[in-house]
DODREN-377734 format. One record per residue (C-alpha): x negated, z, y. Coordinates in steps of 0.001 Angstrom, whole numbers, plus 500000, padded with zeros to 6 digits. Example, Ala and Ser with C-alpha at 12.3 -4.5 7.8 and 13.67 -1.06 7.14 Angstrom:
2
x, z, y
487700, 507800, 495500
486330, 507140, 498940
This chain:
768
x, z, y
044776, 373662, 626463
043111, 376890, 627942
045212, 378190, 631349
043491, 381604, 632160
040408, 382475, 633669
039555, 385365, 631652
041770, 387955, 630388
043145, 389191, 633700
043772, 385759, 635840
045079, 382468, 635324
043733, 379225, 636191
044114, 377638, 639437
047260, 375928, 640033
048579, 377769, 636369
051781, 379419, 636725
053015, 381685, 633413
055905, 383297, 631995
056763, 385171, 629106
059237, 387474, 626990
059172, 390430, 628146
062269, 392022, 626192
065361, 391067, 624966
068061, 390996, 627133
070881, 389964, 624477
070902, 389030, 620570
073351, 387423, 618584
073103, 387726, 614562
074984, 386006, 612179
074873, 386162, 608046
071425, 384389, 608366
070176, 383212, 612117
069278, 385244, 614596
069016, 384229, 618636
067512, 386108, 621119
067763, 385657, 625009
064276, 386776, 626018
064268, 387648, 629746
060680, 387134, 631426
060527, 389926, 632926
061813, 394099, 632580
065196, 394249, 633853
065582, 397334, 635994
068939, 396776, 637501
071401, 393635, 637742
069238, 391995, 640978
066459, 391602, 638186
068391, 388816, 636320
068611, 386809, 639341
065949, 384091, 639949
064651, 384563, 637003
064270, 382207, 633913
065664, 383256, 630009
064168, 381739, 626875
066181, 381428, 624187
064659, 382397, 621004
066441, 381324, 617737
065034, 382548, 613942
066469, 380941, 610924
064894, 380651, 607214
064958, 377001, 606030
063370, 378095, 602453
062370, 380870, 600579
059684, 383190, 602328
059526, 380846, 605229
061068, 381464, 608399
061459, 379626, 611637
061118, 380311, 615416
062075, 378176, 617906
061326, 379365, 621863
063333, 376980, 624691
063268, 376829, 628093
065925, 374094, 629407
067948, 373243, 626783
069272, 370173, 628481
066973, 367445, 627878
067880, 364511, 625404
066748, 365044, 621969
063303, 363130, 621350
062097, 360956, 618819
060399, 360610, 616063
060729, 364072, 614328
059119, 365209, 611175
061191, 364867, 608248
061161, 368132, 606366
062605, 367088, 602587
062559, 370732, 601309
064849, 372147, 604364
067942, 373727, 603585
069566, 377696, 604667
068148, 380590, 602941
067702, 384135, 604068
069700, 386832, 605637
069939, 388616, 608903
071203, 392203, 609593
071476, 394628, 612406
071510, 398162, 612400
071181, 399865, 615394
068674, 398448, 617788
066712, 396583, 615258
067189, 393141, 614265
065642, 392048, 610560
065614, 388670, 609668
064177, 388357, 605876
063428, 385183, 603591
062289, 386555, 599790
059314, 389001, 600372
058951, 387752, 604117
060746, 389660, 606982
060747, 389205, 610822
061755, 392573, 612411
062587, 392860, 616356
063419, 395960, 617711
065901, 394909, 620974
065239, 398225, 622512
061468, 397542, 622903
058958, 395392, 624641
059563, 392112, 623271
057670, 392512, 619845
058147, 389362, 617043
056589, 391103, 613975
056317, 389236, 610981
055799, 391421, 607420
055547, 391658, 603991
055653, 394080, 601531
055419, 396781, 603962
052457, 394906, 605708
052593, 393479, 609182
050892, 389852, 608530
051267, 388689, 612344
053131, 389093, 615630
053958, 387575, 618787
053924, 390766, 621168
053532, 390775, 625000
052285, 387542, 626665
052671, 385751, 623131
055893, 383531, 623712
056858, 381768, 627128
056193, 378767, 629332
053300, 378034, 631578
053445, 375208, 634501
049916, 373786, 634979
048382, 372406, 638402
049558, 368927, 637642
053636, 370296, 637495
053701, 369717, 633622
055679, 372284, 631876
054008, 373484, 628497
055289, 375844, 625697
053117, 378577, 624400
053173, 380925, 621419
050454, 383453, 620507
049908, 384598, 617062
048322, 387911, 616865
045310, 387621, 614728
043711, 391105, 612899
040037, 392016, 612507
038219, 389510, 610191
040952, 387179, 610024
040108, 383349, 609174
041742, 380289, 610089
041743, 377224, 608342
043164, 373942, 608180
044571, 371603, 611412
043925, 368634, 608902
040649, 367210, 608228
038338, 368440, 610761
034728, 368025, 610602
033641, 371069, 612917
033195, 374224, 611133
035478, 375302, 608166
036927, 378108, 609589
038509, 377693, 613087
037888, 380614, 614575
036642, 380109, 618049
037266, 376455, 618245
040013, 374384, 620404
041714, 371850, 618907
043804, 368978, 619801
046306, 367800, 617204
046191, 363898, 618655
044617, 361035, 616330
041593, 359470, 617207
039151, 356991, 615696
036126, 359071, 616448
033993, 359002, 612605
033245, 362224, 611439
030667, 363489, 613286
032786, 364805, 616562
035653, 367365, 617073
037950, 364403, 616999
039789, 363641, 613584
041882, 361083, 612096
044262, 362994, 610114
045324, 365980, 612600
048264, 368627, 610628
049705, 370979, 613198
049685, 373543, 610060
047283, 376292, 609784
046971, 379044, 606775
044702, 382290, 607273
043353, 384956, 604876
046034, 387315, 605129
048544, 385660, 603478
050391, 383470, 605715
050249, 379820, 607072
052111, 378537, 610589
053529, 374885, 610736
054295, 373909, 614317
056953, 371453, 613718
056483, 368660, 617066
054595, 365375, 615872
052951, 364643, 619445
049853, 366536, 620677
049780, 370175, 619522
046995, 372286, 621852
045100, 375233, 619721
043097, 377876, 621065
041892, 379865, 617707
040670, 382898, 618846
039134, 380904, 621744
040966, 381674, 625238
042303, 384634, 623702
039721, 386210, 620699
042388, 388034, 619290
044803, 385234, 619095
045832, 381767, 617383
047124, 380062, 620530
049188, 376229, 619978
051184, 375073, 623018
053223, 371649, 623296
053488, 369984, 626449
057301, 370185, 626126
060700, 372302, 627130
060674, 373719, 623504
058229, 374536, 620678
059315, 375160, 616867
057191, 376788, 614296
057318, 378393, 610669
055875, 381167, 609582
055097, 380742, 605855
054172, 383180, 603589
051903, 383569, 600473
050588, 385954, 599383
048313, 384403, 598429
046881, 380567, 599930
047729, 378690, 596846
051735, 380048, 597556
051359, 379500, 601396
050396, 375749, 599902
053272, 375779, 597653
056060, 376760, 599899
054541, 374193, 602565
054806, 371268, 600771
057978, 372118, 599149
059237, 371879, 603114
057122, 369080, 604149
056714, 367013, 601083
054641, 367104, 597563
052006, 364576, 596970
052657, 361686, 594546
051149, 361476, 591551
048415, 358801, 591699
048301, 356216, 588425
045209, 357341, 586375
042753, 353952, 586921
042861, 355225, 590557
040273, 358111, 589432
038209, 355427, 587957
034877, 354334, 590371
035864, 351932, 593329
033210, 349190, 594489
033717, 347637, 597407
032054, 344503, 599021
031049, 346634, 602033
032123, 345478, 605893
030123, 343164, 607755
028057, 341989, 604494
028155, 338409, 603774
030456, 337703, 599995
032369, 335006, 598130
033368, 334923, 594942
029730, 334689, 593745
028994, 337337, 595213
031665, 339840, 593811
031690, 338282, 590672
027463, 338538, 590711
028855, 342268, 591680
031097, 343314, 588875
029003, 341632, 586299
025900, 343499, 587600
027870, 346655, 586874
028613, 346226, 583327
024923, 344886, 582822
023796, 348607, 583878
026636, 350380, 581979
028574, 351516, 585071
032854, 351384, 584259
034260, 349889, 587291
037881, 350216, 587474
038772, 348688, 590891
037221, 346418, 593181
037812, 346576, 596691
037791, 343332, 599627
037193, 344681, 602900
037904, 342961, 606056
036292, 339796, 605598
038268, 338624, 602553
040356, 337175, 605752
039044, 334981, 608903
037223, 336113, 611554
039335, 337078, 614704
042763, 337040, 612778
043077, 340249, 611564
045346, 340524, 610429
047250, 337149, 609128
047039, 338222, 605047
045678, 335018, 604216
042344, 334568, 602385
039355, 333017, 604301
039301, 329452, 602452
036177, 328922, 603124
034720, 331687, 600817
037771, 332172, 598932
039289, 328831, 598204
041127, 329964, 594860
042403, 333430, 595474
045030, 333719, 592805
042723, 332142, 590555
039229, 334579, 591731
042048, 337774, 591241
043079, 336686, 587796
039695, 336316, 586684
038780, 339534, 587983
041941, 340766, 586246
040352, 339475, 582942
037559, 342117, 583422
039843, 344847, 583346
039844, 345232, 587366
042315, 346646, 589520
042292, 344568, 592986
042156, 346854, 596330
042210, 344480, 599692
041530, 345741, 603430
044688, 345984, 605923
045857, 347382, 608907
048078, 347424, 611731
046994, 345405, 614317
047918, 341471, 614547
045187, 339545, 616739
046041, 337060, 618865
044404, 334301, 617137
046721, 335171, 613960
049696, 333002, 613210
051500, 336162, 613016
050972, 337253, 615781
053466, 334580, 617903
055951, 335278, 614960
055901, 338806, 615642
056135, 338484, 619578
059175, 335933, 618906
060957, 338453, 616795
060400, 341272, 618752
058770, 342949, 616022
055765, 344018, 618383
055268, 347262, 620801
055893, 346099, 624052
055381, 347576, 627664
058093, 348737, 629868
058218, 345347, 631382
059138, 343405, 628322
055748, 342237, 627727
053481, 342681, 624371
051305, 345485, 624527
047772, 343842, 624037
044047, 344580, 624265
040545, 343653, 622905
039229, 346609, 621463
038716, 345775, 617228
040528, 342323, 617221
040833, 339845, 620300
044409, 340180, 622297
045626, 342338, 619394
049404, 343585, 619689
050613, 346544, 617376
053390, 346628, 614652
056297, 347902, 615749
057543, 350136, 612464
059857, 351877, 614257
062197, 348663, 613947
063413, 348421, 610355
063570, 344389, 610974
059727, 344813, 611799
058949, 347332, 609191
060783, 344439, 606229
058421, 341631, 608062
054942, 343677, 607591
056247, 344325, 603950
056516, 340526, 603065
053505, 339398, 604009
052093, 342270, 601657
054641, 341192, 599177
052636, 337516, 599041
049392, 339442, 598194
050751, 341811, 595548
052244, 338141, 593665
048587, 336844, 594075
047702, 339995, 591870
046396, 342675, 594238
047692, 346320, 593167
047181, 348211, 596206
045751, 348339, 599438
043332, 350161, 602062
045541, 351167, 605037
042779, 351381, 607664
043354, 352502, 611135
046889, 354122, 612278
044670, 356199, 615193
044712, 353886, 618402
048078, 353993, 619375
048993, 353350, 623219
051511, 355737, 624695
051742, 353506, 627881
054711, 351482, 625547
058002, 351502, 624431
059100, 351509, 621394
062099, 349750, 619570
064253, 352892, 618425
063176, 355178, 621764
061054, 357292, 620463
058855, 359098, 622956
055603, 357475, 623256
053733, 360758, 623031
055325, 362056, 620136
054508, 358903, 618164
050879, 358343, 618816
050546, 361060, 616038
053272, 359746, 613677
052467, 356336, 613830
050576, 356914, 610795
053372, 358006, 609145
055492, 355176, 609306
052902, 352337, 608885
052020, 354256, 605285
055577, 354571, 604283
055970, 351044, 604830
052749, 350244, 602429
053598, 353044, 599923
057468, 352335, 599615
056871, 348240, 598809
054053, 349267, 596421
056486, 351706, 594450
058984, 348670, 594477
056918, 346085, 593376
054817, 348212, 590986
056618, 351023, 590133
056996, 354730, 591315
053918, 355352, 588651
051709, 352930, 590410
051340, 353154, 593576
048223, 354232, 595296
047023, 353565, 598847
043809, 354092, 600660
044435, 355459, 603617
042560, 356698, 606793
045287, 358269, 608979
048084, 360997, 608535
049933, 363362, 610082
052323, 366288, 608278
053572, 364645, 605356
051551, 362021, 604885
050356, 364057, 602026
053205, 362277, 599876
051384, 358934, 600303
047847, 359429, 598540
044623, 359080, 598355
043263, 359457, 601963
039586, 358987, 602698
037297, 360583, 604990
036838, 357726, 607475
033541, 356535, 608747
030342, 358729, 608383
026232, 358109, 608207
024174, 357715, 605783
022416, 360987, 606490
022656, 364639, 604508
024176, 366083, 607334
027104, 363494, 607117
028014, 364011, 603509
028070, 367852, 603875
030502, 367254, 607450
032587, 364787, 604948
032920, 367562, 602202
033964, 369865, 605182
036854, 367319, 606352
038179, 367282, 602667
038156, 370520, 601856
040064, 371053, 605382
042432, 368746, 604448
043446, 369984, 601071
044449, 373284, 602980
047079, 371028, 604783
048534, 370318, 601544
046565, 366930, 600526
045915, 366508, 596899
043833, 363630, 596740
040871, 362686, 598853
037974, 360726, 598943
034715, 359294, 600965
032167, 356493, 601324
029584, 357161, 598889
026381, 356419, 600536
027799, 357234, 604097
028811, 354170, 605949
027095, 353666, 608870
023382, 352954, 608043
021520, 352731, 604456
021357, 355574, 602450
017840, 356435, 600968
017695, 357035, 597289
017874, 360380, 597041
021160, 360375, 599024
022605, 357907, 597347
022087, 359431, 594042
023102, 362686, 595513
026379, 361121, 596946
027134, 359413, 593663
027085, 363201, 592013
029418, 364402, 594796
031733, 361148, 594463
032065, 361129, 591009
033234, 364770, 591102
035760, 363884, 594004
039358, 363015, 592775
039046, 359686, 593665
035462, 357730, 593992
034620, 354617, 595778
031027, 352661, 596745
030974, 351583, 600338
028989, 350706, 603527
028748, 348452, 606531
025867, 346677, 607107
024649, 347300, 603238
026232, 346884, 599880
026637, 349872, 597913
025473, 348376, 594105
023460, 351144, 592937
020419, 348636, 591976
019376, 348729, 595111
018611, 352187, 595566
015847, 352747, 593656
015035, 353399, 589666
017525, 356597, 589296
020352, 355545, 591347
021890, 353250, 588246
021510, 355624, 585392
022828, 358185, 587726
025554, 356280, 588607
026297, 355193, 584897
025950, 358899, 583894
028582, 360474, 586445
030648, 357679, 585978
031287, 358255, 582391
031411, 362231, 582377
034266, 361743, 585401
036248, 359779, 582465
035356, 362289, 579716
036767, 364469, 582317
039919, 362929, 583065
042226, 364768, 580917
041294, 368193, 582733
041214, 365955, 586482
044707, 364865, 585791
046461, 368045, 584773
045001, 369105, 588262
046326, 366414, 589536
049893, 367405, 588410
049143, 370217, 590029
048909, 368867, 592830
052056, 367134, 592808
054209, 369942, 591539
052448, 372776, 593660
050756, 371396, 596518
047311, 372280, 595166
044492, 369977, 596001
042666, 368861, 593328
039377, 369566, 595113
039574, 373399, 596278
038092, 375239, 598233
036740, 378530, 596968
039022, 380428, 598825
041986, 378666, 597000
040819, 380177, 593634
038790, 383126, 594567
041151, 384622, 597558
039787, 388095, 597000
036320, 387259, 597182
035085, 388159, 600532
031697, 385949, 600130
034473, 382663, 599386
036211, 383017, 602205
033867, 381225, 604649
032328, 378548, 601751
031854, 374740, 602923
029022, 373399, 600910
030640, 373654, 597305
033916, 373653, 595967
036079, 373951, 592820
037120, 370498, 591059
040367, 372011, 589417
040547, 375006, 588639
037924, 375762, 586287
034846, 373693, 587904
032608, 374743, 590210
030735, 372390, 592106
027950, 372151, 594464
026442, 369059, 595738
023069, 368706, 596419
022181, 368383, 600222
018934, 368083, 600331
016071, 365040, 599353
014089, 367845, 597825
016715, 368522, 595605
017048, 372586, 596588
020609, 373929, 596815
021879, 377322, 597826
025517, 378209, 596156
027494, 381197, 595073
028572, 381822, 592099
031852, 384643, 591828
031848, 387276, 589118
031789, 386718, 585563
029460, 384375, 582945
029555, 380641, 584532
028119, 378526, 582045
026556, 374857, 583200
028552, 371860, 581910
025425, 369772, 582225
022584, 372060, 580687
024679, 374826, 578992
022720, 377467, 581358
024752, 380723, 581693
025050, 382093, 584842
026041, 385670, 586008
027503, 386463, 589129
028748, 387444, 591613
025736, 386566, 593540
023795, 383685, 595961
021763, 381187, 593772
018725, 379318, 594765
017897, 375987, 592477
016287, 373046, 592489
017788, 370069, 591016
016262, 367248, 589578
018151, 363874, 590922
020463, 363401, 587468
021974, 367209, 587966
023303, 369462, 590062
025190, 372506, 589774
028508, 372335, 587618
029344, 375366, 586328
032655, 376074, 583706
034488, 379487, 585044
034583, 382052, 582606
036658, 381554, 579782
037447, 377891, 581030
038642, 375566, 578089
038264, 372342, 579378
039387, 368931, 577603
036781, 366029, 577435
038532, 362987, 576501
036381, 360685, 573953
036141, 357739, 575539
033767, 357554, 578514
034202, 353476, 579055
037265, 353686, 581349
039558, 356587, 582988
042250, 355577, 581227
042541, 356198, 577168
044968, 358405, 574989
042917, 361595, 575797
044908, 363527, 573433
042880, 361727, 570318
039398, 362495, 569449
039640, 365408, 572341
036942, 368090, 572646
037707, 371295, 574106
034872, 372732, 575350
035283, 376757, 575261
032953, 378665, 578076
032612, 382354, 577735
035311, 383421, 576437
035965, 386942, 576552
037465, 388827, 572939
041227, 388710, 573176
041396, 386021, 576254
043884, 383232, 575767
043985, 380194, 577242
046495, 377388, 577233
045193, 374171, 577697
047701, 371044, 578166
046205, 367334, 577972
048739, 365041, 579189
049392, 361532, 578649
047694, 359090, 581164
051101, 357623, 582618
052933, 361001, 582575
055526, 359674, 580224
055117, 362130, 577329
055183, 366045, 577394
051291, 366973, 576995
049759, 367613, 574300
049018, 371773, 574010
046370, 373596, 572572
046577, 377468, 572724
042935, 378804, 572348
042303, 382566, 571909
039115, 384510, 571165
039333, 386898, 568532
035744, 389142, 567887
033961, 386117, 565995
036978, 383798, 565645
038432, 380897, 567683
041851, 380857, 566861
043331, 377391, 568270
046838, 376989, 568083
048673, 372833, 568589
051065, 370833, 568254
048646, 367813, 567749
048492, 365606, 564955
045598, 363512, 566572
042014, 364567, 565864
040440, 366837, 567739
037359, 369307, 568305
036207, 372533, 569483
032845, 373198, 571316
031277, 376673, 572054
028360, 377714, 573499
026508, 374705, 571975
028141, 374371, 568520
030959, 371830, 567531
033133, 372361, 564628
035986, 370125, 563388
039718, 370652, 563875
040037, 372393, 560304
037779, 372970, 557203
034257, 373767, 557098
031967, 373161, 559681
031166, 369256, 559827
028124, 367958, 561236
027921, 367205, 565383
030571, 365032, 566405
032649, 364503, 563234
036743, 364507, 564045
038826, 365337, 561189
042568, 365036, 561701
044494, 367936, 562270
047890, 369168, 560972
049910, 371128, 563762
049266, 374636, 563823
047336, 376928, 563671
043575, 376647, 562905
040979, 379562, 562603
037256, 378389, 563614
033972, 380447, 563107
032516, 381212, 566487
029021, 381398, 565028
026656, 380421, 567824
023422, 378161, 567515
């Protein structure tokens, strides 16, 4: 929200007060409390008829410093609040003469109490950001609303990223962003997943601990400031030190929660009925058999909205007119090795029997007069489940439990954004704060049920809306996009932005949701989709079975599905990094190359894990432009070697795209391409790409269920030899520059596997 009229003036009706100097400072062992006068105090009379801000500073975790700025402190505690599972007590505070300093890890906050107001955050002797003159205070607007305002200084060349899954330009500089859940598609400034956290290329991030609307002006109102404001009497934020972007995410997700590890089967290909298309069991079976006949392995079948009866979403009852035997149908699909997902949302239509049941028991959100809140958008007369009521959560979960008993494995938790503010919540939550936070309670309810019934290692969602902390309940997908190359690029921007908010797993509608893709678009989106963490074919008014999209669609879909399956030992290792450190599987280039200025703004390519560069093709003629960082990179698909740093412009046939292995990478390829789950260590091929002499790479091959320690390979290039040390007693191969040799002994014909004893194996590094 903007408050100024240019640099000098305020907008009509706006008054502003900002911290000007320290009136008093209290320092304890690990906390600093400042009283901030909003004007210079020259004599006692200046203390009268003037506000005083209370500014508290502390450290909840190493490398993180919190600041709470408060005007009037007498209000009631407002709910909901973000859960911070990593919050504790850390840091130390000292006072020496006029200087107060709070230190946590390498991050320090310094205040000189005898100088004009200045909160300076530094690490390693370098100031990261600061809150100086007119940077911490409150504003009253023309309508009399009270806003707490903070303005963090931006340096020359500093870029800001994140704030959720945003589809606008990748860097937030120059943008106005409201953290407010909206069902706005992927082609506007609105977003389904709004996260009040940003990071910069200067070694820090800022998390605003407020679940309601947070209004950002990122170099927009004041071009040298990242401004954020909330309509409240207090604002709390955390400065999170890196120094690199991965370390920032590690600290941020340690505080707000790390992603769970999705089951390995969820990384396979999902196929949907699509939204408004006609379908029954024969249609579904025909799709499944068609995929098998085409040689396209399918892992999950998803039933979208119309598995239930029209006008009755949600009643969680299969439409008997088209699915007279749901239990039998699900059993028949499971006999084909499929997992089952069904669509749900938190809205209860008036025609659903659950509406009367929920209303009678007080499980639906009510207006201040006690009536059930309703409207006709989406579903006629729909109400909204009140997830702040534990009994309502249990009631809703029990309806889903029936579906799990029938054979359903997971749920697509759609919607969660259209949450009214003219209502009363069971636990007394503030409606403004609950608007964004509702999705957290909704997805928690479903995810907790899946963990209870299916087990910790089997729980997975396909969720659309999220707020801070939602990363703990994967997977999320990008929402309703058009079937165009432009929307495909928008989707990628949104996913990379979301990943910079700690969300480790992300997907999108392959082919686009609205409209029908051309054969060229479908093939290119298939490549992108199957080189994403999760992959789903889904549309609105048209099916997304590949044979509908030209002669090339089937072989491209089959090839990239099978490629993803072979990459599973590599991808699941990257998934473990998301779980353990908050690093997303799909990574903006700046995460892996923070010191390469060319990577700072790249949003049409990404790293899949730490070692694979993916540049999707966003053109019908196959032309693609992408940047290659320094070193000798190798095409995984063609074996061509590419020297970086530099930009490349290439034209790719429909069955290829730029997929480059990082210099020195050792990427494990599983032996089986038939399914995402297999014994990945059995017959694994280690593909060694352009190793430097003397370089060593440690490559773990995880177990699909994460139950056992991974099999580990240590690969060292020494002159003309590759030395492999491993604890594996299973067959394995090494592929170096196009020549495959078995695990021990003399070279054998390509593809021959030999059982290897654990220990050190020396392999000739000969080239073709």
